[in-house]
C-alpha positions as CSV (number, residue, x, y, z in Angstrom):
1,A,14.1,2.0,-2.3
2,S,14.3,5.1,-0.2
3,L,11.9,7.0,-2.6
4,S,9.5,4.1,-2.3
5,A,9.7,4.2,1.5
6,M,9.2,8.0,1.5
7,T,6.2,7.7,-0.7
8,V,4.6,5.1,1.5
9,A,5.3,7.2,4.6
10,L,3.8,10.3,2.9
11,C,0.6,8.3,1.9
12,L,0.3,7.0,5.5
13,L,0.7,10.5,6.8
14,I,-1.9,11.9,4.5
15,D,-4.3,9.1,5.5
16,S,-3.8,9.8,9.2
17,I,-4.4,13.6,8.7
18,I,-7.5,13.1,6.6
19,I,-9.0,10.4,8.9
20,G,-8.2,12.4,12.1
21,R,-9.6,15.6,10.7
22,C,-12.7,14.2,9.0
23,L,-13.8,11.1,11.0
24,G,-12.6,11.6,14.5
25,V,-11.1,9.6,17.3
26,R,-12.7,6.2,16.8
27,A,-11.8,6.2,13.1
28,M,-8.2,7.2,14.0
29,A,-8.1,4.3,16.5
30,A,-9.3,1.9,13.7
31,Y,-6.6,3.3,11.4
32,G,-4.0,2.8,14.1
33,L,-5.1,-0.8,14.6
34,S,-4.9,-1.3,10.8
35,N,-1.4,0.0,10.5
36,P,0.4,-3.3,11.2
37,V,-1.3,-4.8,8.1
38,L,-0.6,-1.8,6.0
39,L,3.0,-1.8,7.1
40,A,3.3,-5.6,6.4
41,F,2.3,-4.9,2.7
42,A,4.7,-1.9,2.6
43,A,7.6,-3.9,4.1
44,F,7.1,-6.7,1.6
45,G,7.0,-4.2,-1.3
46,S,10.1,-2.5,0.0
47,F,11.9,-5.8,0.5
48,L,11.1,-7.0,-3.0
49,S,12.0,-3.6,-4.5
50,T,15.4,-3.5,-2.8
51,G,16.2,-7.1,-3.7
52,I,15.2,-6.7,-7.4
53,Q,17.1,-3.4,-7.6
54,I,20.3,-5.1,-6.5
55,V,19.9,-8.0,-9.0
56,C,18.9,-5.7,-11.8
57,A,21.8,-3.2,-11.1
58,K,24.2,-6.1,-11.5
59,A,22.6,-7.2,-14.7
60,L,22.7,-3.6,-16.1
61,G,26.3,-3.4,-15.1
62,N,26.9,-6.5,-17.2
63,G,24.9,-5.1,-20.1
64,D,22.4,-8.0,-19.8
65,E,19.0,-6.5,-20.8
66,D,17.3,-9.9,-20.9
67,E,18.2,-10.4,-17.2
68,V,16.8,-7.0,-16.4
69,N,13.5,-7.9,-18.2
70,N,13.5,-11.2,-16.4
71,C,13.9,-9.4,-13.1
72,F,11.0,-7.1,-13.8
73,S,8.8,-10.1,-14.8
74,Y,9.8,-12.0,-11.8
75,S,9.2,-9.1,-9.4
76,V,5.7,-8.5,-10.9
77,T,4.9,-12.2,-10.6
78,V,6.1,-12.4,-7.0
79,A,4.3,-9.2,-6.1
80,A,1.1,-10.4,-7.7
81,I,1.2,-13.7,-5.8
82,F,1.9,-12.0,-2.5
83,A,-0.8,-9.4,-3.1
84,A,-3.3,-12.2,-3.9
85,V,-2.5,-14.2,-0.8
86,G,-2.4,-11.1,1.4
87,V,-5.7,-9.7,0.0
88,S,-7.3,-13.2,0.4
89,L,-6.2,-13.5,4.0
90,V,-7.5,-10.0,4.9
91,V,-10.8,-10.6,3.1
92,F,-11.5,-14.2,4.3
93,L,-10.1,-13.7,7.9
94,N,-11.2,-10.2,8.3
95,D,-13.1,-10.6,11.7
96,T,-10.3,-12.8,13.1
97,L,-7.6,-10.4,12.0
98,V,-9.4,-7.3,13.3
99,E,-9.9,-9.0,16.7
100,F,-6.3,-10.1,16.7
101,L,-5.2,-6.5,16.0
102,G,-7.0,-5.5,19.3
103,A,-10.5,-4.3,18.3
104,K,-13.3,-5.5,20.6
105,P,-15.8,-7.6,18.6
106,G,-19.1,-5.7,18.0
107,S,-17.6,-2.3,18.9
108,N,-17.7,0.7,16.6
109,V,-13.9,0.6,16.3
110,F,-14.1,-3.1,15.3
111,F,-16.4,-2.3,12.4
112,K,-14.4,0.8,11.4
113,T,-11.2,-1.3,11.4
114,K,-12.9,-3.9,9.2
115,D,-14.0,-1.2,6.8
116,Y,-10.6,0.4,6.7
117,L,-8.8,-2.9,6.0
118,M,-11.2,-3.8,3.3
119,G,-10.8,-0.5,1.6
120,F,-7.0,-0.8,1.8
121,V,-6.8,-4.3,0.4
122,L,-8.6,-3.2,-2.7
123,G,-5.6,-1.1,-3.6
124,A,-2.9,-3.3,-2.1
125,P,-1.9,-4.9,-5.4
126,L,-1.4,-1.4,-6.9
127,F,0.4,-0.2,-3.7
128,I,2.9,-3.1,-4.0
129,G,3.2,-2.6,-7.8
130,A,4.1,1.1,-7.3
131,Q,6.8,0.1,-4.9
132,I,8.5,-2.2,-7.5
133,L,7.9,0.2,-10.3
134,V,10.0,3.0,-8.7
135,P,13.4,1.3,-8.9
136,F,12.8,0.3,-12.5
137,L,12.0,3.9,-13.4
138,Q,15.1,5.0,-11.6
139,M,17.4,2.5,-13.3
140,A,15.9,3.4,-16.7
141,G,16.7,7.0,-16.1
142,E,13.0,7.9,-16.3
143,R,13.1,10.7,-13.8
144,I,10.1,12.6,-15.2
145,R,8.0,9.5,-15.3
146,L,9.2,8.7,-11.8
147,V,8.1,12.0,-10.4
148,V,4.7,11.7,-12.3
149,A,4.2,8.2,-10.9
150,V,4.9,9.3,-7.3
151,L,2.7,12.4,-7.6
152,S,0.0,10.4,-9.2
153,M,0.1,7.9,-6.4
154,V,-0.2,10.7,-3.8
155,V,-3.1,12.4,-5.7
156,V,-4.9,9.0,-6.1
157,N,-4.4,8.3,-2.4
158,I,-5.9,11.7,-1.4
159,T,-8.8,11.4,-3.9
160,L,-9.7,7.9,-2.8
161,D,-9.4,8.9,0.9
162,L,-11.8,11.7,0.3
163,I,-14.3,9.5,-1.6
164,I,-14.2,6.8,1.0
165,I,-14.5,9.3,3.9
166,S,-17.4,11.0,2.1
167,T,-19.1,7.6,1.7
168,L,-18.5,6.8,5.4
169,M,-19.8,10.2,6.6
170,I,-23.0,9.8,4.4
171,R,-23.5,6.2,5.7
172,E,-23.1,7.3,9.4
173,H,-25.6,10.1,9.0
174,S,-28.3,8.0,7.3
């Protein structure tokens, strides 16, 4: 669970550095307004990850591989449902959510916050999935795969940040 939390924190730190350096103050304000939503997804993933890790550790201790497999299936199902509901809420209530977060309707920050949230929710299911994958890799003793998974998540985060920022910069200059 702590590795999942550190990975989330690292990705959020990378996001803030790239946004601040490349897009400026208004984009950083939009990112700051979006953080409660991002952290809600992260908190749920962490909560699910910790709970499943406890149940699976008990099953592993009892030598019950079927229960471990059931835990994994259950966690993926719950994560998928939460992600679908969360993504739907962000997509369908985007304007209301952005206004609730504090952006003035019609302002530049309002539109940037909407854009940032929409970009984030596209990856939210994978974001939650990665959080529940980490403890299973740890319990399975798959340290190399775990390191590769965490590094891949960071590389994908940076790559997508740069692609999205390039697209936004091109759009602002056209």
